N, C-alpha and C positions, 0 to 999 in steps of 0.2 A: 504494500499500499504506500503510495506517495503521499507527501504532506498535502498536496492539492486534493487528492481523494479524501484524505482524512478531514480536511477543512470542509469540503462539500458535504460529507456525511454529517458533520456536526451541525450544519445548517439545514439538514433534511433534504439535501439535493442529491441527485443521482450521479454516479460516475459517468463521465463524458459530457456532463452539463457544462455550458460555457461559464458558469459561476465559478470563480476562483479567488484565492487570496491575493491581496496586494503583494508586490514584490518584497516590501519591508517585512510583512508578516511571515513570508516564507523564509527570509534570511534570519529572522529572529529565532525560528525553530531549528534551522539547519546549520547555522554558522557559529564560529567561535568569535569572542571579542576580547582582544588582548590576552589570548590564551585561556580565557574562561568561557564557560557556556552561556553566560549572560552579560549584557552591558549593565552599566549603573544607571544610565538615564535613557528614557525613551521620549523623544520630542517629535510629535507628529501632529499635523493640523486636526481640528475638530472634524468629526464625522468620518474618520478614517479607520474606525474599528480597533481602537487601542486595546479595549478589554478582551475582545476575541483574540487579538494577536498574542497577548500575554498568556491567557488561560490555555489556549490551544497549543501554544509553543511549550508551555510547562507540561501538559499532558504528553505531548510528543516526546519530549526529552525524558520523561519518566517511563517511557517504553509502552505507553498505552496506544492501542490501535482500535479499530472497530471491533467490539465484542469482547475485548480483554487486553491483557498485557502480552505483547508479542516480542518485546526486546528488553534486555536488562536495563534497569534505570541508569541514567547518567549520574555519576557519583557527585558531580558538582551541582546537581539540581535537588534541593531539599524536598522531602516528601510532604510537607505541609505548605500549601500556598495560602498566605495570609493577605487577603485583599482589604486594604485599609482605605476607607472613604471618609471625607470630612462631614458628610451629612447622612442622616437616617433615610431620607427620601431616595438617595442613590443606592443604598444598600439593598433594598428589596428588589429593585429593578435588576441590579447585577446578579443577585441570588436567582432570580427567575431566569435570566439569560443563561447562566452557568448550568443550572439544572436542565434546561432545555437542550443544551449542547451535549451534556453527558447522557441524557436519555436517548438522543438521536444516535449516539455512538454505542449505546448498549452497555455502558460501564458505570451507570449511576447506581449506588447501593447505600445501604445503611451501615453505620459503624459496626464492625465485627463481621461483615460479609466478604471482606477481601476485595471490594471494588473501590470506587472513589465516592466518598460521601461529601456532602455540602452542608455547612453549618452557619447559622446566623449568630452573631454576637452583638446584640443591641440592648441588653438589659432584660430583666424578667427572670422568673424562676426557671424557665426552660433552659436558660444558658448554663445553669449550674446543677441541673438535676443529675442524679446518678445515671451511669450507662450512657453518657454522651461522648462527644469527640475526645474528651480528655482521657478516656479509658483505653484508647487504641493508638498509642504513639507510634506503633510500627506500621500503621496503614497510611496510604495516600489519602489526603483530604484537602478540601478547600474551606477555609474559614473566611467569612465575609462579615465585616463589622464597621462600626463608626470609629473614628479616631479616639473618641472619648473612651469607649469600651476596650479597644485594643491597646492603645498607648497606656491607659491606666493599668491594665494587666501587665504590660511589659515593664512598668515601673513598680510592680509588686503592690499596687493599691487598687485592684480592680473595682471599678464602679459597678453598682447594681448587682453584686454577687456576694456570697458568703466570704468574709475575710479569711476564713480558714482554708479556702480553696485557692487563695492568691498564689502560693508557691508552685502549685501544679501548673496553672496557666502560664506563669512566669517561665517555668522550665520549658514547656513546649513551644512558647513563642520566641525563645532565644536559641534553641537547639533544633536543627533539622527544619528550619523555618525559612521560607522564601517570602519576604515582605514586599508587597507592591503598594506603593503610596500613589494613589490616583488623584488628579485634580489638586495638585500641591498648592496652587495659588489661593486655595480656600482654607488651608490648614492652620494658618496663624502660628502660634507658638508650637503647635504640633510638628511643624516642619523642622526647626532646629533640633527638637527633641528626637525626631526620627533619625536625623543625621548623627546625633551624639550616641544614640543606641547602637547604630552601625559601627561607630568608632569604638565603642566599648567592646563590641563583639570581636572586633579585630585586635583589641588589646588583651582581653582576658581569654583564657582557654575555653574552647567549646567541646562539648561531648560529640556534637555532630555539626557539620558545616551549615552555615546560614548565610543569607544574602539579602540585599535590599535593592529595589528597583524603583526609581521615582519617575512618574509618568505625567505628562502634561502637554497641552498644545501651546502653552505660554511659559515655558520653563527658562529661567535664567540660572545659569550655572552658579553665579555668585551667591544665590540664595542658599546653596548647599554647603558653603564654607563655614566651618565653625572652628573653635579653638582646638578641637581634637581631630579634625578631618579637613583635608584640602581638596575641595571639589574639582580643582583644575586637573587632578590626576584621574578623574573618573571617566570611564568610557561611555560615549554617547552613540545612540542608534536612532536613525530616522530615515526620511525619504532620500534616496539618491537623486542627483540632478537629472539623470535619465528617467527615473520613475516620475518625477514631477512633470515631465513633458508627455506622459502617456494620456490618452483621451479620458480614461476613467478618473484619473486624479485631477486632470485639468478641469473637468466638469464641476468638481467640488471646490478646488482652491481658487478658481476664477469665477465662482458663482456671482451673478449680478445682485448687488445689495446697495441700493441708493441710500446715502447717509446724509441726514440733515438734522439741524437743531430743532427741538420741539418748541411750540409756541407757548409753553408754560415752564416755569422754573420753581424750585423750592427755595424760598427766600428766608425761611425761618423754621425752626423745629418747635416753636411755641404752639401749644395746643390751640390757642385762639386763632392762629393763622392756618392751621391744618385744613379746616373745612373748605376754605376758599380754594386752596391748592388742589384738594381732592376733587371738588366739583368741576373746576376748570379742566383738570386732566380727564375726568370722566366724559365731559362734553367733547373734548377733542378725540378721544378714543372712539366714541359713538360716531362722530362725523367721518373719521378716516377709515374705520373698519369696513372691509369689503365683504358683502354677503357671500356665502359659500366658501370662505377661507378662514384661516386661523389668525387671530391677532394675539400676540403675547405682550404682556405688560410686566416688567420686572422692576420692583422697587426694593429699597435697601433694608426695610424693617418689616416685621410681622404686623405691627400696629398699622403702618401705612397700607400694607397689602389688604388688611381687613377693611380699612376705611374706603379704599378704592373699590373693593368688591361690593361693599354696601351701597356705594354711590351708583354702581352700575347695575344693581339688581333691577328686575322688571319694574317699570313705572306703573303706578295705578292709573286708571282712567281719569280720575280727578287731576292728578299731577300732570298727565299728558296734555290736558287742555291748557295748562299753564306754560307748556314748553313752547319755544320758538318753532316756526314752521320747519326749520332745518332738521329738527329731531322728532317732531310729533308723529310723523307717519312711519318712522323706521321700524322694521321688524326686530324683535328681540332675539339677539344671538344667545346661544347656550353659554352659560357663565360657569367657570371653574376656578376654584381658589386652591393654590398649592403653596404650602409652607411647612416648616418643620415642627410646628406645635399642634399636631394632630395625634390622636391615638391610632395605632396600626390599622385596624379595619376601616376607620373613617378616612384615613389618608389613602388607603388602597382603593377605596370607592371613588375618591376624587381622581386618582391617577388612572384608574380603569377607563374613565371617560376620555382620556387623552388619545387612547388607541381606537376609539369608536369612530365610525365614519362621520365626517363633518356634514351638518345639516345644511339646508338651503339658506338658512339665516346666518350660518357660520358659527364660529366659536371664539370667545374671548377668554383667555387664560390670564389670571392675575397671580403673580408669584413673587417669591423672594429669591435670594441666592440659591435656594434649594433646587431651582430648576436650571441654573446657568451652567451646570456641568453634569455630564453623565446621563441626564435624562434624554432618552432617545425620541425627541420630538422636533418638528420643524414648523415654521409659521411663514405667512406671507407678509405680515406687518409686525414690527417690533417697536415697542416703547421701552426705553431703558433709562433709569436714573443713572447719573454720573457715578462711576465707581473707579477703583484703581484700574490701570490699563489692562493688566492681565485678566481681571474679571470681565472687563468690557469685551475683550476678544472672545472670551467664552460665551458671553451673552449674544454677541453677534453670530456665533456659531449655531445658535438655535434658529436662525432665520435663513430660509432658502438653503437648508443644511446640505442637501444632496444635489443642489442645482436644479431642483424640480421646477422652479419658476423662471428659469433662463429663457424659455421660449415664449413666455407671456409678458415680457417686459421687466422681469426681475422682481425683487422684493424691496420693501421700504423700511428703513430704520430711522427712528426719531430718538435722539438722545436728549435727556432732560437735565438741564444744568442745576447745580446745587450751590447755594451761597457759600462764601468763605466764612463759615461759622462752625465752630467746633461741635456744637450740639447737632446742627443740621447734617454734618458730615458723618455722624455715627452710623454704622460701626467702623467707619474707615477714618484714616488720618487726613486732615485738610491738605497736607503736602502731597499725598498720593492722588487726591482728586484734582489738585491744581496741575500736577504733571499730566494727568490723563486729559484734562481740558485743553492743555497746550497742544497735545497731539491731535485732538479732534477739530481744532479751529479751522484748519485748511483742508480737512479730509472730506471728500464727497462720495467715496466708495468704501464699503466695509468688506469687500471681497478679501479672503485670506491673503492673496498675493499682494494686495494693495496696502495692507496694514503694516505699520512700522513694528520692529521687534520690541520685545519686552526688555527694557533697560533700566527698570526701577531698581533702586538700591534695596538691599535686603531689609525688611522691616526690623525694628529693634524689639527683640523678645528675650525673656529670661532664658538662659542656657544652663541646663543641668550639668554639673561637673562630676568628675569621677568619684570624689569622696562622698558627695551627696547621694549619688546613685548607690554606692555601697551601703550607706546608712539605711537606705530603704529596704535592704534585705531583712532587717529586723522588723517583724510584723507586729510586735507588741505595741499597744498604745503607750503614750508617755504617761507620766504619773498623774496628769490631770485627766486622763481618759481620752485624749485626742490623738489623731494620727498626723504625721507630716502632711502638709497640704501640697499635693502635686498639681493642683489646678493650673498654676501659672505655666507649667510645662506642657499642658494639654490643650487649653483653650484661652482665648483672650478673656480678661477679667469680666468684660461686659457681655461675653458670650458663654460664660460657664453655666452649666445646666444642673438642675435637680430633676428627679423623676417623680411624677404625681400620678396617683390612681384613685378612683372614686368607688366607694362601696356603700351599701345600706347596712349599717351595723348597730343601729339604735344609739344608746348613750355611750357605750364603751366597747371598743373593738376587741377587748380582752374577754368579754362575756357574751357569747363564746369567742374564743380566740380566732381572729381573722388570720388566714394564711397569707403568705407573701404574694406579690402580684405576678400574674402571667404577663408575658411580653406584650400581648395585645391590649392589656389594660393600661399600659404606661403612656404617659404624655410628657414630653420634655418641656421644661420651663426654664428660661433664663433666671438667674438669681434675682434680678430686678423685678421681673414679672411675678415671680413667686412671692417676693416680699409684698408687692402691691396686693396680691390676692390674699395673703395672710392678714394684712391690715383690715380687710373687710370682713373676715370670718369671725364668728363667735367662738368663745372659749369651748374647747372640746370638739371642734369640727376638723382639726388637723392633728395628725399623730405621726410619730417616728418610732421605729423598732429599736429596742434596747437589747442587744444580744446577751449582756451579762444578767440583766433582770428577767430575760425571757418574756418580755411583754411590750406592748405598745405604750409609749409615753406621749403625753400631750405636747404639741409643738405650738408655740405662740409666736407672734410677730417679733418678740424680743429675743427669742432663742436663735442661736447661730445657725445659719444655713451654710452647708458645705457642699461644694460641687460633687455630684455623683450620689448624694443621699436620696433616699426614697421617702416620700410622704404619702400617707393615707388620708384622704379627705372624705368627709361625709357627703353622700350624693346630693343631699338637700342644700349643701353649701354653694353649689353652682361653680361658676368660673370656667365653664367649657360648654361649647355648642357643637353639634354634629356638623353644622354648616360652616362655622367660623373657626373652630378649634379653640385653643386656650385664649380666654379673654376675661380679665378680672371683673369687668362690668356686667357679665352675664350672671343673673341671679336665679335663673330657673334650674330646677334639679337636673343633675347629670345622669342619663341612663347608664347604669353600670354594665360592664361587659362580663359575661359569664366567666367565672374564674376557673383555672385549670384544676384537675383532680389531685395531682401530686405536686405539692410545692413546698414541702416541709424544709427541704435543705436550704431554700432561699432565706429562711428565717433562722438558720442554725444558730443556736446559742452556745456559750462556752461549755455548759454542762450537757450539751446535747449528746445523746447516745443512740441516735436513730440507726446507726450501723450495728449496734449490739442488741437492740430490741426489735426483733424481726418476727417471722412467723414460725420458723422451725428452730428449736434449740440445737446448738452445736457445741460439742465438747472442746475444751481448750487445746488439747494435744492435736485433735483433728484439724482445727482451724490453723494452728501454727504450721502443720505439715502442708496444708492446702496453699497457704500464702507462700511458703518456701518454694513449692512446686511452680506457682504462677510466676514468681520472681525468676526462676530458672528459664522458663519459657520466654519471658521478656528479654532476659540477658542474651539468650541465643539469637533472638531476632535483632537485638540492638546491642551487640557486644561492646564492652568498654573495659578499660583497665581496672575499673572499680567493681566489677561484677561480683567478685567474691565477697566484698563488704556488703553489697546490696543483698545478696542471698542470705548472708549470715544475719543481717539486720531483720530481714523478713522472717527468719526462723525464730527470732527472739522478740519480735515487735510487741506481742501481747502477753508476755510472760507476767507482767504486773497485774493482769486480771486475776491472778491467783491470790491477790491481796484480799484480806477479809472484807474490807469496805466495799470492794467491787463485787465480790461474790454475794454479799448480803443484798446489795442493790439489785443484782441480776435475779436472784431467787425471788425477791419480793415482787419485782416487775413481772416475772414469769407467772407467779401465782395469781396476780391481778388479771393478766391478759389471757392466760390459758386455763385458769381455774384448777390448776394442779401444781404439785411441787416438782422441782427438778430433782433428779437422782443424785447419788453421791458423786464425788469427783469434782474437778474444776471445769467450769463452763466458760465459753467465750461469747455465746449468743443465747439470749432467751427467746422463747417462742410465744405464740399467742393465737387466739381464735378470731375469726372475722367479727368485727363489730365490738371487740373488747380492746381497750387501750391500756398500756402498761403504766400510764401516768408519768409524772415528772420523776426523773432519776433521783433517788435519795440514797446517799452513801453513808454508811454508819458501821460502827463496831459494837458488839454486844458484850458487856461485861458478864462475869459469872453470876452476878446478882440480877441479871436481866436488863440493867440499865443500858440504853442505847446512846452511844457517843457519835454525834453528827460529824461528818467530814465533808463539808460543802466544797465544791470545785475540785473534787478528787480526780486526778488524771492518772489512769493506769499506765500510760506510756512513759511518764516520768519514773514510776516504780520499775518498769521494765528496764529503762536505761540505767538506773542506779544499780539494779541487780547485775546487769552486764558488767558495769565497771567494778563491782565488788568481786565478781568471779575472775576478773583480769588483774586483781590486786591493784586497781586504780592506776594502771599504766597510762601514760600520756602520749604514746606514739600516735602517728597520724591515723593508722588503720583502726586502732582501738577507739580513738575519738570519733572517727567517721561513723563507725558502727553505732556508737552511743548516740550520736546526733541523729542518725537515720531512725533509730528506734524511738527516740523522744519526739521527733518531728512528724511522725506518720499520721497525725491528725491535724497538723498545722497549728497546734495550740501551745506546744512547748518547743521553742526553737532556740534563738540566740541568747535570750536572757532567762533568768530564773529568779522569780521573786513571788512572795505571797500576794494574793489578790484580795480586794475588798470583800468583806463578809466572810472571810475564812475564820474558822474557829481557832483561837490561839492555843498552841500546844502547852501542856503543863510544864512547870519548873523551868520556864525560859527556854525550852528546847526549840531548835530550828524547825520551821514548818514552811511548806510551799505546795500549792496546788493539791491540797488535801493529804499530802504525805508528811508524816512527822518523823523527826529524827529518832532512830531506834526501832522503827517499825520492822517487823520480821516477815519476810516473804517465805512461805513454806516450801518445802522440797517439792519439785515438780519434775515429771518425767515426760520427755518427748515421745512421740509415737514410735520412733525407731529405737527406743530403749535408753537413749542418753538421759542421764539424770542431772538436774541442777540442784545442788544441795540447798537447804534452807540458808538464807543470808539476811543479815541486818542491813537495812537501808540507812545510809549516811548522807547528810546534807551539808557537810563542810564546804563543798564546792559552791554553795551559794555565796560564800564570803569571797572578797577579793584577795588576790595573792595566793601563796602556797599554803597547803594544809596537809594533814596526814593522808588525805585522799589525792594529793597532787595539786596541779593547777586548778583554778576556779573554772566553773562552767563557762563564764564569759571569756576567759583566756583560751580555753580549749576551742570554743566555737569560732573565736576571732582568728585563731591560727588556722583552722580549717578553711575559713573564708579566704584568707590570704593565700593559702597553699593551692586550693583548687580553683578559686575564683567563684563568683556568684552563679555563673551559668552551669558549670559542671556540678557544683554542690546541689543546686536546685534539681538538676537532672537526676542525680542519685536519689534525692529525697522523693521526687515524683514517682520514680519506678517502684520504690517500696510501697508507696501509697496506692498506686494503681494495682499492684499485685494483691494488696489487701482488698480493694474494691472488687476485683474480679473473683477472688476466692469466695468472698461473702455472697456475691450474686449467684455463683454456681452452686454454693451450698444450699441456697433457698430455692433453686430451680426445680 
């Protein structure tokens, strides 16, 4: 099969059809670039199939052909394609296209089936549920997500997911990952962050090769230069001069697009001036719109898009009589609003209208930047507010996109000037708008061939440095309970988002406990818009999840909003409309979206034991053997120098479950959920009957007189790690420390630091205590299924202290040495493999 045949098949065409890839697409799949399988930059005009070029070339190089894998994978092409997009509206379209290509090729599958799976990362419980993409690191897959979700995970602070899953996603996104950053002109601070992450991967050791590719029609190489990476050494791929002269390419890059200044301008951002601007713009749109065609209107803020949409809505008969003759008899065009502040189903309903046939009256689409890149649509008439030059080029690319209007006189573009006012220019800088205005002054054509190149200086954004990045590897909150704020490295401060969903829950979402949100329930809201909405709400209408308290807590307008946090709002609070999306002034109740059935992990609390409280009880020696077996399978598929340590850690990972506090918790939970007692011996999993719940885990020891001593926040994995160190006579060599760390970290709750948590019961006589373990606790003798016996051992906590102790270096010193020796990427890789082995074994035991 040739690549041309492969390409045709992906698009559902027959072999021999004259449909074929552009030459640059073919070369991307078949050639080398400076000795490597991939370039660093892909710079191709709009409408030339960049997404198809990258995805199909990746599949080709991974050895996939129609019906299956026919060639050994190229070793320089990672098995995870991570497609990072700046906006949610672009993600779902890309997801739909990629799934369609894979279906046509007959290689689309679910995780675990040995084919190519496709996964969305946009927030919601579905992204972190068990048995998703993260369980199958040895398989080829495509991950498609917004830069918020992907970059936050790459910075070990994943938005919209359980904090205890951060290390696994971090591992898979830095090892064996091929990052594609599309539409980079919209990434803001995410762009230098993406460059720095690539620089860090080139500096620190990797378990598997990874690679980055930046894609845009308006790419300036200077934007990719940071303190740790010189972009001038990066390889660029694009159209050859010969290819630019081919008829198929010329039809697009020389498409006729008449450019002129609109008869309206935005002179002020003041609310009192907005109605006049909106009404004047709406009148001009109605006057210029051509029946039977599409008119696209792109403005710079959601608020203005909603205002223009409202102004263009069908006019009542009474209002029509007041209109001037120029407008009174005009047929009403179909009206569509596109922006990023919709819930998933509502947004998809709007986007579906874009692909429907245009009616006799035509179509008017009002949109924000959400449509300027990646959305596969074209229009006959375009109105666009002034924006930075790179964004304007993208907006112009939505007009006469394929040269379809060339034979009928071409298309018309009207650019709308914006005053030199800081507030009016938002979300852009005045200087960027001034530079774009200067380019537009003497331009009469917006054909790609006639547009000057992008020569803007790189915007000033915070740049994450190596030390700050290493500090993020520690996932424990600080002593005040907060995490390091990564928002400045992900989004502009004015564009940072929180996630909101609406439910009917009465007075208290804890009675009964509301589950976490499904992806379709979520609506993105800028911090400013969220604050404005919270100001209007009554007390008790907004809530946030507290993972330590395992309950929803009231959120007021005075509480801190953090980018990436999730808020639950009462449906009667309003703030959202199916037609307009998020809008603080809407007070009508919001129709809730049906919530998913299984979402517990999205609300995972520190004491959560959902992986231990299942349906079928499992003996501890059996579970340890199963996890060790799964670790061997993973290490055979993904060999590394640390496989022995990974397998050993898997064998020991749950030994601490033999602790009396855990066994008591497990037996009590089993009796509540199954209505019967567990048998003798040590158990790893409790069981239960359908409809019966085990309740909240309660860890306790029972004295001879029957008194129960509570051990809140008990972590069996810490007991396991302490037992391992005790049997090794507290040795401090790298292998011993690595195994201890992998054992302790296999739930993501005990990692680089070791300290007591709030609400822990203080140990008697001033003994050290942490995570429910007390100095002097005895772990009983335990026998593995193969007969190896671990003698009873006393658990010591001297390593909580700084400096040397009878146990050797402190836990902080040991883990810091590990991080320095292996680097964050290799260490996370080992950590994730142990965790995945545990997940797989648990799932198979319940099957």
